[in-house]
Structures are given as structure tokens and as C-alpha cells.
Biopython code that builds the backbone (N, CA, C, O; Angstrom):
import numpy as np
from Bio.PDB.StructureBuilder import StructureBuilder

atoms = [
    (1, "MET", "N", (6.252, 12.552, 1.540)),
    (1, "MET", "CA", (7.538, 12.698, 2.242)),
    (1, "MET", "C", (8.096, 11.429, 3.224)),
    (1, "MET", "O", (7.386, 11.034, 4.149)),
    (2, "GLU", "N", (9.343, 10.858, 2.967)),
    (2, "GLU", "CA", (9.655, 9.951, 3.844)),
    (2, "GLU", "C", (10.915, 10.069, 4.392)),
    (2, "GLU", "O", (11.651, 10.957, 3.962)),
    (3, "ALA", "N", (11.310, 9.295, 5.305)),
    (3, "ALA", "CA", (12.521, 9.269, 5.971)),
    (3, "ALA", "C", (13.289, 8.028, 5.900)),
    (3, "ALA", "O", (12.690, 7.070, 6.389)),
    (4, "ARG", "N", (14.532, 7.759, 5.392)),
    (4, "ARG", "CA", (14.845, 6.322, 5.619)),
    (4, "ARG", "C", (16.176, 6.181, 6.386)),
    (4, "ARG", "O", (17.077, 7.019, 6.415)),
    (5, "ALA", "N", (16.151, 4.946, 7.022)),
    (5, "ALA", "CA", (17.624, 4.543, 7.771)),
    (5, "ALA", "C", (17.899, 3.247, 7.212)),
    (5, "ALA", "O", (17.032, 2.435, 6.888)),
    (6, "TYR", "N", (19.222, 3.076, 7.105)),
    (6, "TYR", "CA", (19.685, 1.952, 6.428)),
    (6, "TYR", "C", (20.668, 1.137, 7.654)),
    (6, "TYR", "O", (21.257, 1.986, 8.323)),
    (7, "LEU", "N", (20.922, -0.022, 8.017)),
    (7, "LEU", "CA", (21.931, -0.807, 8.418)),
    (7, "LEU", "C", (22.458, -1.720, 7.639)),
    (7, "LEU", "O", (21.803, -2.733, 7.395)),
    (8, "ARG", "N", (23.684, -1.548, 7.124)),
    (8, "ARG", "CA", (24.290, -2.688, 6.299)),
    (8, "ARG", "C", (25.212, -3.611, 7.112)),
    (8, "ARG", "O", (25.778, -3.247, 8.143)),
    (9, "ASN", "N", (25.306, -4.699, 6.626)),
    (9, "ASN", "CA", (26.152, -5.852, 6.829)),
    (9, "ASN", "C", (26.212, -5.930, 8.647)),
    (9, "ASN", "O", (27.257, -5.882, 9.295)),
    (10, "ALA", "N", (24.773, -6.065, 9.249)),
    (10, "ALA", "CA", (24.480, -6.385, 10.510)),
    (10, "ALA", "C", (24.886, -7.696, 10.615)),
    (10, "ALA", "O", (24.467, -8.435, 9.724)),
    (11, "ARG", "N", (25.771, -8.315, 11.681)),
    (11, "ARG", "CA", (26.124, -9.616, 12.036)),
    (11, "ARG", "C", (25.033, -10.341, 12.653)),
    (11, "ARG", "O", (25.128, -10.876, 13.757)),
    (12, "ILE", "N", (23.844, -10.355, 11.821)),
    (12, "ILE", "CA", (22.700, -11.618, 12.421)),
    (12, "ILE", "C", (22.062, -11.752, 11.254)),
    (12, "ILE", "O", (22.069, -11.102, 10.208)),
    (13, "SER", "N", (21.501, -12.729, 11.628)),
    (13, "SER", "CA", (20.808, -13.606, 10.530)),
    (13, "SER", "C", (19.455, -12.979, 10.220)),
    (13, "SER", "O", (18.769, -12.591, 11.165)),
    (14, "PRO", "N", (18.879, -12.807, 8.567)),
    (14, "PRO", "CA", (17.792, -12.215, 8.237)),
    (14, "PRO", "C", (16.834, -12.687, 8.764)),
    (14, "PRO", "O", (15.992, -11.877, 9.152)),
    (15, "ARG", "N", (16.577, -14.124, 8.986)),
    (15, "ARG", "CA", (15.294, -14.650, 9.754)),
    (15, "ARG", "C", (14.969, -14.208, 10.879)),
    (15, "ARG", "O", (13.789, -13.916, 11.069)),
    (16, "LYS", "N", (16.019, -14.032, 12.004)),
    (16, "LYS", "CA", (15.933, -13.596, 13.296)),
    (16, "LYS", "C", (15.451, -11.869, 13.333)),
    (16, "LYS", "O", (14.821, -11.385, 14.273)),
    (17, "VAL", "N", (15.788, -11.277, 12.403)),
    (17, "VAL", "CA", (15.379, -10.039, 12.223)),
    (17, "VAL", "C", (14.111, -9.854, 11.443)),
    (17, "VAL", "O", (13.472, -8.859, 11.784)),
    (18, "GLN", "N", (13.691, -10.438, 10.660)),
    (18, "GLN", "CA", (12.268, -10.622, 10.219)),
    (18, "GLN", "C", (11.184, -10.776, 11.185)),
    (18, "GLN", "O", (10.184, -10.060, 11.129)),
    (19, "ILE", "N", (11.351, -11.729, 12.115)),
    (19, "ILE", "CA", (10.674, -11.816, 13.203)),
    (19, "ILE", "C", (10.400, -10.543, 13.907)),
    (19, "ILE", "O", (9.225, -10.316, 14.195)),
    (20, "VAL", "N", (11.171, -9.810, 14.178)),
    (20, "VAL", "CA", (11.178, -8.441, 15.049)),
    (20, "VAL", "C", (10.466, -7.172, 14.017)),
    (20, "VAL", "O", (9.691, -6.373, 14.541)),
    (21, "LEU", "N", (10.712, -7.096, 12.918)),
    (21, "LEU", "CA", (10.269, -6.377, 12.090)),
    (21, "LEU", "C", (8.574, -6.413, 11.688)),
    (21, "LEU", "O", (7.810, -5.474, 11.465)),
    (22, "ASP", "N", (8.369, -7.667, 11.694)),
    (22, "ASP", "CA", (7.058, -8.024, 11.555)),
    (22, "ASP", "C", (5.778, -7.419, 12.954)),
    (22, "ASP", "O", (4.566, -7.224, 12.872)),
    (23, "LEU", "N", (6.777, -7.270, 14.175)),
    (23, "LEU", "CA", (6.114, -6.812, 14.905)),
    (23, "LEU", "C", (5.995, -5.119, 15.128)),
    (23, "LEU", "O", (5.217, -4.522, 15.872)),
    (24, "ILE", "N", (6.849, -4.660, 14.386)),
    (24, "ILE", "CA", (6.641, -3.097, 14.415)),
    (24, "ILE", "C", (6.234, -2.426, 13.076)),
    (24, "ILE", "O", (6.161, -1.202, 12.969)),
    (25, "ARG", "N", (5.957, -3.334, 12.004)),
    (25, "ARG", "CA", (5.376, -3.005, 10.804)),
    (25, "ARG", "C", (4.139, -1.928, 11.004)),
    (25, "ARG", "O", (3.337, -2.179, 11.904)),
    (26, "ASN", "N", (3.986, -0.981, 10.368)),
    (26, "ASN", "CA", (2.855, -0.068, 10.302)),
    (26, "ASN", "C", (2.224, 0.602, 11.634)),
    (26, "ASN", "O", (1.125, 1.121, 11.829)),
    (27, "LYS", "N", (3.328, 0.395, 12.464)),
    (27, "LYS", "CA", (2.949, 0.902, 13.879)),
    (27, "LYS", "C", (3.345, 2.550, 14.214)),
    (27, "LYS", "O", (4.165, 3.114, 13.489)),
    (28, "PRO", "N", (2.828, 3.134, 15.138)),
    (28, "PRO", "CA", (3.686, 4.611, 15.200)),
    (28, "PRO", "C", (5.174, 4.522, 15.813)),
    (28, "PRO", "O", (5.634, 3.500, 16.322)),
    (29, "THR", "N", (5.677, 5.428, 15.720)),
    (29, "THR", "CA", (7.187, 5.258, 15.940)),
    (29, "THR", "C", (7.218, 4.916, 17.617)),
    (29, "THR", "O", (7.858, 3.973, 18.082)),
    (30, "ASN", "N", (6.432, 5.832, 18.404)),
    (30, "ASN", "CA", (6.841, 5.577, 19.663)),
    (30, "ASN", "C", (6.267, 4.472, 20.179)),
    (30, "ASN", "O", (6.706, 4.198, 21.296)),
    (31, "GLU", "N", (5.166, 3.494, 19.626)),
    (31, "GLU", "CA", (4.972, 2.444, 20.157)),
    (31, "GLU", "C", (5.974, 1.490, 19.659)),
    (31, "GLU", "O", (6.482, 0.794, 20.538)),
    (32, "ALA", "N", (6.371, 1.297, 18.471)),
    (32, "ALA", "CA", (7.515, 0.757, 17.770)),
    (32, "ALA", "C", (8.996, 0.618, 18.637)),
    (32, "ALA", "O", (9.830, -0.284, 18.550)),
    (33, "VAL", "N", (9.014, 1.815, 19.484)),
    (33, "VAL", "CA", (10.159, 2.081, 20.066)),
    (33, "VAL", "C", (9.863, 1.027, 21.339)),
    (33, "VAL", "O", (10.733, 0.217, 21.656)),
    (34, "ALA", "N", (8.697, 1.083, 21.984)),
    (34, "ALA", "CA", (8.477, 0.510, 23.093)),
    (34, "ALA", "C", (8.453, -0.857, 23.020)),
    (34, "ALA", "O", (8.813, -1.497, 24.008)),
    (35, "ILE", "N", (8.026, -1.522, 21.845)),
    (35, "ILE", "CA", (7.886, -2.812, 21.380)),
    (35, "ILE", "C", (9.294, -3.275, 21.569)),
    (35, "ILE", "O", (9.639, -4.116, 22.399)),
    (36, "LEU", "N", (10.269, -2.503, 20.521)),
    (36, "LEU", "CA", (11.536, -2.895, 20.765)),
    (36, "LEU", "C", (12.327, -2.929, 22.014)),
    (36, "LEU", "O", (13.288, -3.670, 22.220)),
    (37, "GLN", "N", (11.795, -1.997, 22.883)),
    (37, "GLN", "CA", (12.527, -1.829, 24.212)),
    (37, "GLN", "C", (12.234, -3.030, 24.912)),
    (37, "GLN", "O", (13.124, -3.566, 25.574)),
    (38, "HIS", "N", (10.881, -3.609, 24.833)),
    (38, "HIS", "CA", (10.379, -4.610, 25.829)),
    (38, "HIS", "C", (10.601, -6.217, 25.043)),
    (38, "HIS", "O", (10.274, -7.234, 25.654)),
    (39, "THR", "N", (11.112, -6.273, 23.827)),
    (39, "THR", "CA", (11.295, -7.396, 23.345)),
    (39, "THR", "C", (12.675, -8.199, 23.639)),
    (39, "THR", "O", (13.762, -7.634, 23.517)),
    (40, "PRO", "N", (12.574, -9.352, 23.976)),
    (40, "PRO", "CA", (13.745, -9.928, 24.466)),
    (40, "PRO", "C", (14.539, -10.984, 23.073)),
    (40, "PRO", "O", (14.887, -12.164, 23.057)),
    (41, "LYS", "N", (14.579, -10.087, 22.219)),
    (41, "LYS", "CA", (15.245, -10.643, 20.996)),
    (41, "LYS", "C", (16.583, -9.893, 20.702)),
    (41, "LYS", "O", (16.735, -8.726, 21.064)),
    (42, "ALA", "N", (17.616, -10.641, 19.991)),
    (42, "ALA", "CA", (19.020, -9.975, 19.780)),
    (42, "ALA", "C", (18.699, -9.102, 18.759)),
    (42, "ALA", "O", (19.370, -8.074, 18.851)),
    (43, "ALA", "N", (17.889, -9.104, 17.763)),
    (43, "ALA", "CA", (17.728, -7.977, 16.932)),
    (43, "ALA", "C", (17.026, -7.101, 17.292)),
    (43, "ALA", "O", (16.808, -6.369, 16.326)),
    (44, "CYS", "N", (16.508, -6.735, 18.220)),
    (44, "CYS", "CA", (16.155, -5.568, 18.883)),
    (44, "CYS", "C", (16.900, -4.510, 19.202)),
    (44, "CYS", "O", (16.342, -3.423, 19.052)),
    (45, "GLU", "N", (18.125, -4.505, 19.643)),
    (45, "GLU", "CA", (19.180, -3.646, 19.825)),
    (45, "GLU", "C", (19.434, -2.921, 18.704)),
    (45, "GLU", "O", (19.203, -1.712, 18.711)),
    (46, "PRO", "N", (19.868, -3.457, 17.750)),
    (46, "PRO", "CA", (20.420, -2.707, 16.499)),
    (46, "PRO", "C", (19.088, -1.995, 15.646)),
    (46, "PRO", "O", (19.179, -0.907, 15.079)),
    (47, "LEU", "N", (17.954, -2.760, 15.673)),
    (47, "LEU", "CA", (16.725, -1.961, 15.019)),
    (47, "LEU", "C", (16.097, -0.726, 15.951)),
    (47, "LEU", "O", (15.458, 0.182, 15.421)),
    (48, "LEU", "N", (16.314, -0.772, 17.240)),
    (48, "LEU", "CA", (15.902, 0.312, 18.009)),
    (48, "LEU", "C", (16.972, 1.382, 17.641)),
    (48, "LEU", "O", (16.515, 2.515, 17.493)),
    (49, "LYS", "N", (18.251, 1.237, 17.474)),
    (49, "LYS", "CA", (18.870, 2.383, 17.035)),
    (49, "LYS", "C", (18.487, 2.706, 15.418)),
    (49, "LYS", "O", (18.591, 3.882, 15.069)),
    (50, "LEU", "N", (18.110, 1.846, 14.559)),
    (50, "LEU", "CA", (18.054, 2.263, 13.404)),
    (50, "LEU", "C", (16.654, 3.211, 13.579)),
    (50, "LEU", "O", (16.655, 4.420, 13.344)),
    (51, "VAL", "N", (15.669, 2.586, 13.954)),
    (51, "VAL", "CA", (14.151, 3.531, 14.072)),
    (51, "VAL", "C", (14.765, 4.778, 14.623)),
    (51, "VAL", "O", (14.499, 5.739, 13.902)),
    (52, "LYS", "N", (15.467, 5.068, 15.616)),
    (52, "LYS", "CA", (15.705, 6.461, 16.401)),
    (52, "LYS", "C", (16.554, 7.173, 15.261)),
    (52, "LYS", "O", (16.486, 8.397, 15.154)),
    (53, "SER", "N", (17.417, 6.360, 14.341)),
    (53, "SER", "CA", (18.092, 7.177, 13.529)),
    (53, "SER", "C", (17.153, 7.550, 12.388)),
    (53, "SER", "O", (17.392, 8.556, 11.720)),
    (54, "ALA", "N", (16.156, 6.824, 12.150)),
    (54, "ALA", "CA", (15.099, 7.314, 10.968)),
    (54, "ALA", "C", (14.444, 8.239, 11.597)),
    (54, "ALA", "O", (14.348, 9.276, 10.940)),
    (55, "MET", "N", (13.922, 8.260, 12.689)),
    (55, "MET", "CA", (13.437, 9.511, 13.346)),
    (55, "MET", "C", (14.086, 10.713, 13.410)),
    (55, "MET", "O", (13.403, 11.720, 13.230)),
    (56, "ALA", "N", (15.301, 10.833, 13.635)),
    (56, "ALA", "CA", (16.069, 11.924, 13.594)),
    (56, "ALA", "C", (16.425, 12.294, 12.354)),
    (56, "ALA", "O", (16.605, 13.508, 12.257)),
    (57, "ASN", "N", (16.630, 11.526, 11.135)),
    (57, "ASN", "CA", (16.526, 12.038, 9.714)),
    (57, "ASN", "C", (15.188, 12.762, 9.483)),
    (57, "ASN", "O", (15.182, 13.908, 9.034)),
    (58, "ALA", "N", (14.115, 12.140, 9.770)),
    (58, "ALA", "CA", (12.768, 12.840, 9.531)),
    (58, "ALA", "C", (12.652, 14.138, 10.172)),
    (58, "ALA", "O", (12.022, 15.030, 9.605)),
    (59, "GLU", "N", (13.203, 14.330, 11.304)),
    (59, "GLU", "CA", (12.986, 15.563, 12.081)),
    (59, "GLU", "C", (13.919, 16.763, 11.446)),
    (59, "GLU", "O", (13.470, 17.875, 11.169)),
    (60, "ASN", "N", (15.350, 16.346, 11.251)),
    (60, "ASN", "CA", (16.460, 17.171, 10.871)),
    (60, "ASN", "C", (16.458, 17.325, 9.458)),
    (60, "ASN", "O", (16.714, 18.481, 9.123)),
    (61, "ASN", "N", (16.230, 16.455, 8.424)),
    (61, "ASN", "CA", (16.513, 16.523, 7.141)),
    (61, "ASN", "C", (15.103, 16.778, 6.625)),
    (61, "ASN", "O", (15.095, 17.582, 5.693)),
    (62, "HIS", "N", (14.019, 16.353, 6.946)),
    (62, "HIS", "CA", (12.893, 16.393, 6.317)),
    (62, "HIS", "C", (11.773, 17.427, 6.943)),
    (62, "HIS", "O", (10.621, 17.536, 6.524)),
    (63, "ASN", "N", (12.275, 18.058, 7.881)),
    (63, "ASN", "CA", (11.381, 18.838, 9.145)),
    (63, "ASN", "C", (9.998, 18.334, 9.130)),
    (63, "ASN", "O", (9.046, 19.027, 8.770)),
    (64, "MET", "N", (9.906, 17.141, 9.519)),
    (64, "MET", "CA", (8.654, 16.313, 9.624)),
    (64, "MET", "C", (8.339, 16.280, 11.138)),
    (64, "MET", "O", (9.308, 16.233, 11.895)),
    (65, "ASP", "N", (7.153, 16.298, 11.642)),
    (65, "ASP", "CA", (6.894, 16.374, 12.962)),
    (65, "ASP", "C", (7.026, 14.804, 13.577)),
    (65, "ASP", "O", (6.349, 13.872, 13.141)),
    (66, "LYS", "N", (8.072, 14.667, 14.731)),
    (66, "LYS", "CA", (8.207, 13.419, 15.158)),
    (66, "LYS", "C", (7.099, 12.597, 15.744)),
    (66, "LYS", "O", (7.056, 11.367, 15.756)),
    (67, "ASN", "N", (6.101, 13.525, 16.286)),
    (67, "ASN", "CA", (4.986, 12.575, 16.978)),
    (67, "ASN", "C", (4.093, 12.190, 16.120)),
    (67, "ASN", "O", (3.241, 11.445, 16.603)),
    (68, "ASN", "N", (3.967, 12.477, 14.826)),
    (68, "ASN", "CA", (3.317, 11.973, 13.714)),
    (68, "ASN", "C", (3.706, 11.064, 12.612)),
    (68, "ASN", "O", (3.304, 11.009, 11.450)),
    (69, "LEU", "N", (4.779, 10.209, 13.395)),
    (69, "LEU", "CA", (5.659, 9.323, 12.133)),
    (69, "LEU", "C", (5.107, 8.049, 12.479)),
    (69, "LEU", "O", (4.670, 7.889, 13.618)),
    (70, "TYR", "N", (5.068, 7.044, 11.571)),
    (70, "TYR", "CA", (4.790, 5.729, 11.551)),
    (70, "TYR", "C", (5.615, 5.021, 10.805)),
    (70, "TYR", "O", (6.097, 5.587, 9.824)),
    (71, "VAL", "N", (5.988, 3.577, 11.091)),
    (71, "VAL", "CA", (7.061, 2.897, 10.201)),
    (71, "VAL", "C", (6.090, 2.343, 9.090)),
    (71, "VAL", "O", (5.372, 1.360, 9.277)),
    (72, "ALA", "N", (6.131, 3.005, 8.013)),
    (72, "ALA", "CA", (5.691, 2.674, 6.710)),
    (72, "ALA", "C", (6.018, 1.452, 6.170)),
    (72, "ALA", "O", (5.109, 0.772, 5.695)),
    (73, "GLU", "N", (7.276, 1.003, 6.155)),
    (73, "GLU", "CA", (8.110, 0.009, 5.379)),
    (73, "GLU", "C", (8.946, -0.313, 6.109)),
    (73, "GLU", "O", (9.501, 0.672, 6.597)),
    (74, "CYS", "N", (9.464, -1.555, 6.558)),
    (74, "CYS", "CA", (10.581, -1.921, 7.051)),
    (74, "CYS", "C", (10.688, -3.557, 6.291)),
    (74, "CYS", "O", (9.732, -4.317, 6.137)),
    (75, "PHE", "N", (12.067, -3.812, 5.903)),
    (75, "PHE", "CA", (12.252, -5.141, 5.263)),
    (75, "PHE", "C", (13.934, -5.283, 5.486)),
    (75, "PHE", "O", (14.700, -4.360, 5.765)),
    (76, "VAL", "N", (14.277, -6.717, 5.278)),
    (76, "VAL", "CA", (15.335, -6.934, 5.685)),
    (76, "VAL", "C", (15.897, -8.055, 4.200)),
    (76, "VAL", "O", (15.165, -8.893, 3.673)),
    (77, "THR", "N", (17.214, -7.787, 3.825)),
    (77, "THR", "CA", (17.630, -8.494, 2.590)),
    (77, "THR", "C", (19.137, -9.302, 3.200)),
    (77, "THR", "O", (19.975, -8.822, 3.964)),
    (78, "PRO", "N", (19.120, -10.408, 2.683)),
    (78, "PRO", "CA", (20.346, -11.137, 2.856)),
    (78, "PRO", "C", (21.622, -10.196, 2.625)),
    (78, "PRO", "O", (21.618, -9.382, 1.701)),
    (79, "GLY", "N", (22.702, -10.329, 3.481)),
    (79, "GLY", "CA", (23.895, -9.459, 3.039)),
    (79, "GLY", "C", (24.691, -10.470, 2.781)),
    (79, "GLY", "O", (24.211, -11.569, 2.506)),
    (80, "PRO", "N", (26.268, -10.222, 2.837)),
    (80, "PRO", "CA", (27.177, -11.176, 2.173)),
    (80, "PRO", "C", (27.529, -12.226, 3.225)),
    (80, "PRO", "O", (27.767, -11.851, 4.373)),
    (81, "THR", "N", (27.576, -13.579, 2.882)),
    (81, "THR", "CA", (27.754, -14.659, 4.083)),
    (81, "THR", "C", (29.310, -14.637, 4.290)),
    (81, "THR", "O", (30.171, -14.426, 3.436)),
    (82, "LEU", "N", (29.481, -14.926, 5.743)),
    (82, "LEU", "CA", (31.071, -15.240, 5.773)),
    (82, "LEU", "C", (31.200, -16.727, 5.997)),
    (82, "LEU", "O", (30.456, -17.317, 6.780)),
    (83, "LYS", "N", (32.203, -17.363, 5.265)),
    (83, "LYS", "CA", (32.223, -18.824, 5.387)),
    (83, "LYS", "C", (33.440, -19.118, 6.451)),
    (83, "LYS", "O", (34.573, -18.636, 6.466)),
    (84, "ARG", "N", (32.825, -20.075, 7.340)),
    (84, "ARG", "CA", (34.030, -20.388, 8.200)),
    (84, "ARG", "C", (34.163, -21.897, 8.233)),
    (84, "ARG", "O", (33.303, -22.481, 7.574)),
    (85, "VAL", "N", (35.019, -22.630, 8.832)),
    (85, "VAL", "CA", (35.433, -23.899, 8.567)),
    (85, "VAL", "C", (35.268, -24.402, 9.979)),
    (85, "VAL", "O", (35.691, -23.608, 10.820)),
    (86, "MET", "N", (34.782, -25.471, 10.427)),
    (86, "MET", "CA", (34.546, -26.090, 11.721)),
    (86, "MET", "C", (35.192, -27.664, 11.708)),
    (86, "MET", "O", (34.613, -28.597, 11.151)),
    (87, "PRO", "N", (36.465, -27.795, 12.403)),
    (87, "PRO", "CA", (36.770, -29.188, 12.481)),
    (87, "PRO", "C", (36.034, -30.153, 13.007)),
    (87, "PRO", "O", (35.550, -29.942, 14.118)),
    (88, "ARG", "N", (35.802, -31.313, 12.399)),
    (88, "ARG", "CA", (34.950, -32.339, 13.022)),
    (88, "ARG", "C", (35.507, -33.809, 12.966)),
    (88, "ARG", "O", (36.624, -33.950, 12.470)),
    (89, "ALA", "N", (34.898, -34.813, 13.385)),
    (89, "ALA", "CA", (35.605, -35.989, 13.675)),
    (89, "ALA", "C", (36.336, -36.928, 12.530)),
    (89, "ALA", "O", (35.647, -37.179, 11.541)),
    (90, "GLN", "N", (37.588, -37.432, 12.577)),
    (90, "GLN", "CA", (38.050, -38.232, 11.530)),
    (90, "GLN", "C", (38.604, -37.349, 10.374)),
    (90, "GLN", "O", (38.504, -37.759, 9.217)),
    (91, "GLY", "N", (39.269, -35.973, 10.691)),
    (91, "GLY", "CA", (39.757, -34.960, 9.880)),
    (91, "GLY", "C", (38.920, -34.457, 8.974)),
    (91, "GLY", "O", (39.456, -33.742, 8.127)),
    (92, "ARG", "N", (37.517, -34.646, 8.876)),
    (92, "ARG", "CA", (36.775, -33.752, 8.027)),
    (92, "ARG", "C", (36.367, -32.395, 8.646)),
    (92, "ARG", "O", (36.413, -32.128, 9.847)),
    (93, "ALA", "N", (36.008, -31.669, 7.763)),
    (93, "ALA", "CA", (35.722, -30.102, 8.073)),
    (93, "ALA", "C", (34.294, -29.781, 7.420)),
    (93, "ALA", "O", (33.909, -30.154, 6.311)),
    (94, "TYR", "N", (33.582, -28.992, 8.373)),
    (94, "TYR", "CA", (32.203, -28.574, 8.154)),
    (94, "TYR", "C", (31.956, -27.141, 7.672)),
    (94, "TYR", "O", (32.699, -26.254, 8.091)),
    (95, "GLN", "N", (31.165, -26.911, 6.994)),
    (95, "GLN", "CA", (31.112, -25.349, 6.769)),
    (95, "GLN", "C", (30.333, -24.508, 7.602)),
    (95, "GLN", "O", (29.120, -24.714, 7.651)),
    (96, "ILE", "N", (30.849, -23.576, 8.278)),
    (96, "ILE", "CA", (29.878, -22.776, 9.149)),
    (96, "ILE", "C", (29.572, -21.482, 8.417)),
    (96, "ILE", "O", (30.466, -20.806, 7.909)),
    (97, "LEU", "N", (28.206, -21.132, 8.372)),
    (97, "LEU", "CA", (27.797, -19.856, 7.537)),
    (97, "LEU", "C", (27.251, -18.846, 8.301)),
    (97, "LEU", "O", (26.169, -18.882, 8.886)),
    (98, "LYS", "N", (28.027, -17.969, 8.270)),
    (98, "LYS", "CA", (27.592, -16.753, 9.656)),
    (98, "LYS", "C", (27.048, -15.625, 8.526)),
    (98, "LYS", "O", (27.791, -15.056, 7.726)),
    (99, "ARG", "N", (25.747, -15.446, 8.621)),
    (99, "ARG", "CA", (24.834, -14.826, 7.656)),
    (99, "ARG", "C", (25.099, -13.131, 8.304)),
    (99, "ARG", "O", (25.501, -12.939, 9.452)),
    (100, "THR", "N", (24.799, -12.054, 7.358)),
    (100, "THR", "CA", (24.513, -11.027, 7.748)),
    (100, "THR", "C", (23.366, -10.385, 7.164)),
    (100, "THR", "O", (22.757, -11.105, 6.373)),
    (101, "SER", "N", (22.869, -9.140, 7.350)),
    (101, "SER", "CA", (21.746, -8.763, 6.892)),
    (101, "SER", "C", (22.177, -7.226, 6.460)),
    (101, "SER", "O", (23.162, -6.574, 6.805)),
    (102, "HIS", "N", (21.044, -6.872, 5.552)),
    (102, "HIS", "CA", (20.857, -5.269, 5.159)),
    (102, "HIS", "C", (19.341, -5.194, 5.726)),
    (102, "HIS", "O", (18.412, -5.981, 5.542)),
    (103, "ILE", "N", (19.388, -4.109, 6.404)),
    (103, "ILE", "CA", (17.854, -3.656, 7.191)),
    (103, "ILE", "C", (17.666, -2.204, 6.678)),
    (103, "ILE", "O", (18.586, -1.393, 6.572)),
    (104, "THR", "N", (16.291, -1.956, 6.356)),
    (104, "THR", "CA", (15.883, -0.794, 5.798)),
    (104, "THR", "C", (14.600, -0.512, 6.475)),
    (104, "THR", "O", (13.649, -1.284, 6.352)),
    (105, "VAL", "N", (14.528, 0.688, 7.268)),
    (105, "VAL", "CA", (13.389, 1.099, 7.679)),
    (105, "VAL", "C", (12.923, 2.558, 7.145)),
    (105, "VAL", "O", (13.663, 3.540, 7.090)),
    (106, "VAL", "N", (11.564, 2.518, 6.764)),
    (106, "VAL", "CA", (10.947, 3.749, 6.187)),
    (106, "VAL", "C", (9.816, 4.476, 7.004)),
    (106, "VAL", "O", (8.775, 3.874, 7.266)),
    (107, "LEU", "N", (10.016, 5.699, 7.381)),
    (107, "LEU", "CA", (8.975, 6.312, 8.250)),
    (107, "LEU", "C", (8.208, 7.436, 7.504)),
    (107, "LEU", "O", (8.902, 8.148, 6.777)),
    (108, "LYS", "N", (7.063, 7.666, 7.565)),
    (108, "LYS", "CA", (6.136, 8.437, 6.888)),
    (108, "LYS", "C", (5.584, 9.108, 8.034)),
    (108, "LYS", "O", (5.730, 8.847, 9.228)),
    (109, "GLU", "N", (4.818, 10.166, 7.378)),
    (109, "GLU", "CA", (3.978, 11.156, 8.416)),
    (109, "GLU", "C", (2.371, 10.556, 8.245)),
    (109, "GLU", "O", (1.872, 10.181, 7.184)),
    (110, "ILE", "N", (1.748, 10.572, 9.514)),
    (110, "ILE", "CA", (0.287, 10.213, 9.434)),
    (110, "ILE", "C", (-0.294, 11.361, 8.850)),
    (110, "ILE", "O", (0.032, 12.456, 9.309)),
    (111, "ASP", "N", (-1.325, 11.281, 7.654)),
    (111, "ASP", "CA", (-2.361, 12.302, 7.271)),
    (111, "ASP", "C", (-3.185, 12.289, 8.240)),
    (111, "ASP", "O", (-3.580, 11.253, 8.773)),
    (112, "GLY", "N", (-3.531, 13.453, 8.569)),
    (112, "GLY", "CA", (-4.457, 13.917, 9.678)),
    (112, "GLY", "C", (-4.587, 15.344, 9.884)),
    (112, "GLY", "O", (-5.325, 15.775, 10.770)),
]
sb = StructureBuilder()
sb.init_structure("model")
sb.init_model(0)
sb.init_chain("A")
sb.init_seg("    ")
for serial, (resi, resn, name, xyz) in enumerate(atoms, 1):
    if name == "N":
        sb.init_residue(resn, " ", resi, " ")
    sb.init_atom(name, np.array(xyz, "f"), 0.0, 1.0, " ", f" {name:<3s}", serial, name[0])
structure = sb.get_structure()
């Protein structure tokens, strides 16, 4: 049994999210929440909401014990890229790529 939560089109680069996901992978949920609350990264705020959402899904939809959950899987994939134009010297225009992310968190119960 597993509980999932998704965050689509988050306006943060997948590279920045991947750094934080590596910190919480295979950790118990209470430890993952503590790590996210005390890590000074931009990706921590949306990831904290996502982990809490997955915990609520596990408890309410799948009747799992919230004290026995751990982050079994977490990954990020690139979403659609917003393309913007930045004016530069001598009439040139450079392209600015504003990247987005699709983030998935999967929680499972510890067998024991």
C-alpha cells in the first residue's frame, strides 16, 4: 500500500528541487518534515506542503498509520518551460528560460 502526492507546474527549477529531494529520500516522514523545516532552500516550502499532503492522503484515503510512514520514492521531472525575452545591448534580445517542475512523493508504511 502506498500514498502519493503530486505537485504540477511548480515555478522552480528541477535542479534546485533535486538537491532537497536527495536529503529526504528513504527517511521516516517525521524526520523528512524536520529536515524540510530547517533547510534554507527555496524548494523546501512547496516540498513540505507536498509531504504533508501525502501524509494526509495516507491517513485518510488508505487508512495507514502516520507514525509508520517513510518517503519510499520522490522524484522531479521538468515541466513546461516559460520562454521570456531580455533586451540586451545594441538592440539584441536574449532568451530567458523560466523552468518549471513536476514533483512526485510516494509514502509507504514501514513493515514491522
